[in-house]
C-alpha positions as CSV (number, residue, x, y, z in Angstrom):
1,M,133.7,-7.8,-35.0
2,K,130.2,-8.7,-35.4
3,R,128.9,-5.9,-33.2
4,W,130.8,-3.4,-35.6
5,K,128.7,-5.1,-38.5
6,L,125.6,-5.0,-36.5
7,A,126.5,-1.0,-35.8
8,S,127.0,-0.5,-39.7
9,L,124.0,-2.0,-40.5
10,V,121.9,-0.1,-38.3
11,G,123.6,3.0,-39.3
12,V,122.5,2.2,-42.9
13,L,119.4,1.3,-41.8
14,L,118.5,4.7,-40.1
15,L,120.3,6.8,-42.9
16,A,117.6,5.4,-45.4
17,M,115.0,6.0,-43.3
18,A,116.0,9.6,-42.7
19,S,116.3,10.1,-46.5
20,S,113.1,8.5,-47.0
21,G,111.5,10.7,-44.6
22,C,113.1,13.9,-46.0
23,S,111.8,12.6,-49.5
24,K,108.6,12.5,-48.0
25,L,108.4,16.1,-46.8
26,K,110.0,17.5,-50.1
27,A,106.9,15.5,-51.9
28,R,104.5,16.9,-49.5
29,D,106.0,20.9,-50.2
30,Q,105.9,20.1,-53.8
31,L,102.1,18.8,-53.6
32,N,101.2,22.0,-51.5
33,K,102.8,24.1,-54.2
34,G,101.0,22.3,-56.9
35,V,97.8,22.7,-55.2
36,V,98.2,26.5,-55.0
37,A,98.9,26.7,-58.9
38,F,96.3,24.6,-59.6
39,R,93.5,26.6,-57.7
40,G,95.0,29.9,-59.6
41,A,94.5,27.8,-62.9
42,Q,98.4,27.5,-63.4
43,F,98.4,24.1,-64.8
44,Q,101.2,23.7,-66.3
45,E,103.1,25.0,-63.4
46,A,101.0,22.7,-61.3
47,I,101.9,19.6,-63.4
48,D,105.7,20.4,-62.7
49,H,104.9,20.3,-59.1
50,F,102.8,17.3,-58.9
51,Q,105.4,15.2,-61.2
52,Q,108.2,16.2,-58.8
53,A,106.0,15.3,-55.6
54,A,105.2,11.9,-57.3
55,A,108.9,11.4,-58.1
56,L,109.9,12.0,-54.4
57,D,107.0,9.9,-53.1
58,P,105.8,7.3,-55.6
59,K,102.8,6.5,-53.5
60,L,101.4,9.7,-52.8
61,L,98.2,9.3,-54.2
62,D,97.1,12.8,-53.9
63,A,100.0,13.9,-56.2
64,R,99.0,11.3,-58.7
65,L,95.5,12.6,-58.8
66,Y,96.2,16.1,-58.7
67,L,98.6,15.3,-61.7
68,A,95.7,13.6,-63.7
69,M,93.2,16.3,-63.0
70,S,95.8,19.0,-64.1
71,Y,96.2,17.5,-67.4
72,F,92.5,16.9,-67.9
73,Q,91.8,20.9,-67.2
74,M,93.8,21.5,-70.2
75,Y,91.9,19.3,-72.4
76,A,89.4,20.6,-74.8
77,P,86.5,17.9,-74.6
78,G,85.9,17.0,-78.5
79,A,88.6,18.8,-80.1
80,Q,90.4,16.6,-82.4
81,S,93.6,18.6,-82.9
82,P,96.8,16.2,-82.4
83,D,97.9,18.3,-79.0
84,N,94.6,18.2,-77.7
85,L,94.4,14.6,-78.0
86,K,98.0,14.2,-76.8
87,V,97.0,16.1,-73.7
88,A,93.8,13.5,-73.5
89,H,96.2,11.0,-73.4
90,Q,98.4,12.1,-70.9
91,A,95.8,12.8,-68.6
92,I,94.3,9.1,-69.3
93,D,97.9,7.9,-68.5
94,A,98.1,9.9,-65.3
95,F,94.6,8.3,-64.1
96,E,95.9,4.9,-64.9
97,K,98.8,5.5,-62.2
98,V,96.2,6.6,-59.7
99,L,94.5,3.3,-60.3
100,E,97.8,1.2,-59.8
101,L,97.8,2.6,-56.2
102,D,94.0,2.6,-55.9
103,P,92.3,0.2,-58.6
104,T,88.6,1.0,-57.4
105,N,89.2,5.2,-57.2
106,N,86.1,6.3,-58.5
107,T,87.5,9.7,-59.9
108,A,90.1,8.2,-62.0
109,L,87.6,5.8,-63.2
110,A,84.9,8.4,-64.1
111,Y,87.5,10.7,-65.8
112,I,89.1,7.9,-68.0
113,G,85.4,7.2,-68.8
114,L,84.6,10.7,-69.6
115,L,87.9,11.4,-71.8
116,Y,87.5,8.3,-73.6
117,Y,83.8,9.3,-74.3
118,H,85.1,12.8,-75.7
119,I,87.9,11.4,-77.8
120,P,85.7,9.4,-78.9
121,D,86.4,5.6,-77.7
122,P,82.7,4.4,-77.1
123,D,84.0,0.9,-76.4
124,K,86.6,2.1,-74.0
125,A,84.4,4.6,-72.2
126,K,81.8,2.2,-71.7
127,E,84.6,-0.3,-70.2
128,F,85.4,2.1,-67.9
129,E,81.6,2.8,-66.7
130,Q,81.4,-1.0,-66.0
131,R,84.4,-0.8,-64.0
132,R,82.8,1.7,-62.1
133,L,79.7,-0.3,-61.5
134,Q,82.0,-3.3,-60.5
135,A,83.7,-0.9,-57.6
136,D,80.3,1.1,-56.7
137,P,77.0,-1.1,-57.8
138,N,74.8,1.4,-56.6
139,N,76.0,4.5,-58.4
140,P,73.6,5.6,-61.0
141,E,76.2,7.8,-62.7
142,P,77.9,4.8,-64.5
143,Y,74.5,3.6,-65.8
144,Y,73.5,7.0,-66.8
145,W,76.7,7.1,-69.1
146,I,76.3,3.6,-70.5
147,G,72.8,4.8,-71.5
148,V,74.4,8.2,-73.0
149,I,77.0,6.0,-74.9
150,D,74.5,3.5,-76.7
151,W,72.4,6.2,-77.3
152,N,75.2,8.2,-79.2
153,L,75.8,5.1,-81.0
154,C,72.4,4.3,-82.1
155,H,72.0,7.8,-83.3
156,A,75.2,7.7,-85.6
157,N,74.1,4.8,-87.0
158,D,70.3,6.0,-87.6
159,D,71.8,9.4,-89.2
160,D,74.1,7.3,-91.4
161,L,71.0,5.3,-93.3
162,R,69.2,8.7,-93.5
163,R,71.8,10.9,-94.3
164,G,71.1,12.5,-98.1
165,D,67.5,11.3,-98.3
166,P,64.9,14.5,-97.8
167,K,62.3,11.7,-97.3
168,L,64.0,10.0,-94.4
169,T,65.3,13.3,-92.5
170,T,62.0,15.4,-92.7
171,P,60.3,15.4,-89.3
172,D,56.6,14.9,-88.9
173,A,54.2,17.7,-87.2
174,Q,55.4,16.1,-83.7
175,G,59.0,16.1,-84.6
176,N,59.4,12.6,-85.3
177,P,61.3,11.2,-88.3
178,P,59.3,9.5,-90.7
179,P,59.6,5.3,-90.6
180,L,62.8,3.6,-92.5
181,P,62.0,1.5,-95.6
182,E,61.8,-1.8,-94.6
183,K,65.2,-3.1,-96.0
184,L,66.9,0.0,-94.0
185,R,64.6,-0.8,-91.0
186,T,66.0,-4.2,-90.8
187,K,69.7,-2.9,-91.4
188,L,69.1,-0.3,-88.3
189,A,67.8,-3.1,-86.1
190,E,70.3,-5.4,-86.4
191,E,73.0,-2.7,-85.4
192,N,70.6,-1.3,-82.7
193,S,68.7,-3.6,-81.1
194,K,71.2,-4.7,-78.6
195,L,72.6,-1.2,-78.0
196,I,68.8,-0.1,-77.2
197,D,68.2,-2.6,-74.7
198,E,71.5,-2.0,-72.9
199,G,70.7,1.5,-72.8
200,L,67.0,1.3,-71.7
201,Q,68.2,-1.1,-68.9
202,A,71.1,1.1,-67.9
203,L,69.2,4.3,-67.8
204,Q,66.1,2.6,-66.0
205,K,68.4,1.5,-63.3
206,A,69.9,5.2,-63.1
207,V,66.4,6.1,-62.5
208,D,65.5,3.4,-59.9
209,L,68.5,4.4,-57.9
210,K,68.2,8.3,-58.3
211,P,64.5,9.3,-58.6
212,N,64.3,12.3,-60.7
213,Y,67.2,11.9,-62.6
214,N,66.3,14.2,-65.1
215,D,69.3,13.7,-67.4
216,A,68.4,9.9,-67.5
217,M,65.1,10.6,-68.3
218,A,65.8,12.7,-70.8
219,Y,67.9,10.2,-72.6
220,L,65.2,7.4,-71.8
221,N,62.8,9.7,-74.0
222,L,65.7,9.6,-77.1
223,L,66.5,5.8,-77.0
224,Y,62.7,5.1,-77.0
225,R,62.8,7.2,-80.1
226,Q,65.3,5.0,-81.4
227,K,63.5,2.0,-80.3
228,A,60.8,3.5,-82.5
229,D,62.5,3.4,-85.4
230,I,63.7,-0.4,-85.6
231,E,59.9,-1.6,-84.9
232,Q,58.2,-3.7,-87.6
233,D,54.5,-2.4,-86.8
234,S,53.1,1.3,-86.4
235,S,51.3,0.0,-83.0
236,S,54.7,-1.0,-81.4
237,R,56.0,2.3,-82.9
238,A,53.3,4.3,-81.5
239,A,53.7,2.8,-78.0
240,D,57.7,3.6,-78.3
241,I,56.7,7.2,-79.3
242,K,54.2,7.7,-76.5
243,A,56.9,6.0,-73.9
244,A,59.3,8.6,-75.5
245,N,57.0,11.6,-74.6
246,D,56.0,10.3,-71.3
247,W,59.8,10.4,-70.2
248,L,60.2,13.9,-71.8
249,A,57.5,14.9,-69.7
250,K,58.9,13.6,-66.4
251,A,62.3,14.8,-67.4
252,L,60.9,18.5,-67.8
253,Q,59.0,17.9,-64.7
254,A,62.1,16.9,-62.3
255,R,64.1,19.8,-63.9
256,R,61.4,22.2,-62.8
257,Q,61.4,20.5,-59.3
258,A,65.4,20.7,-59.3
259,T,65.6,24.3,-60.1
260,S,62.6,25.5,-57.8
261,G,64.6,24.0,-55.0
262,G,63.0,20.4,-55.0
263,S,65.0,17.3,-55.2
264,T,68.0,17.6,-57.5
265,G,68.0,15.3,-60.9
266,G,70.9,16.1,-62.7
267,T,74.2,14.4,-63.3
């Protein structure tokens, strides 16, 4: 009797292993079909195949990653229609499934950050860039994106205070906006000081890690102009504008070097 029970148990285990192996083979087949559809820009068809592959083998990371990328390809960055935002969140959810299997997957972290940037949800976008840094502290790209997000927030705050007043929106001969009245400058400083400090530090780190990073240099230029807007005295404002112009010149030089076949500096 004991031998019969042991034989039955072995048979069940062998059957389970065979079934599991069969499922994994079917999952691989669906993955391959999905990749063909993905490369042919047939993203909805690719999604169907990748969903089947993930259902057959929940631990098949490539199926999860391709599924998320397929949703991302169907998303139009920045468009705010309900259908488009739905696709964005489907992509985020799919990338989150990748992170369940591989918590430090740089591709998933990067694309979730990018999706939140475009939705836009700057706090969530920054959160995922910071998670990228925890996983890979020597990667210059997350530092760059933190700087970009901080500049966007600062620029929006600045715009809100200047909007509707021609005296505050008409630039000088060098293209710089006029200084804000003291009351508005103080308000802007309260809103932007920490963002500017964080953004400048992040962008400088990006350039330290990746010399000739022309995109980071361009945003250093922009953030120093935001810094100039919150300075209390004219000499500090002038110093910030000079720093901005210096970074702009470096960015243009780095870009010329990149396009002429020198070291690359883009994202």
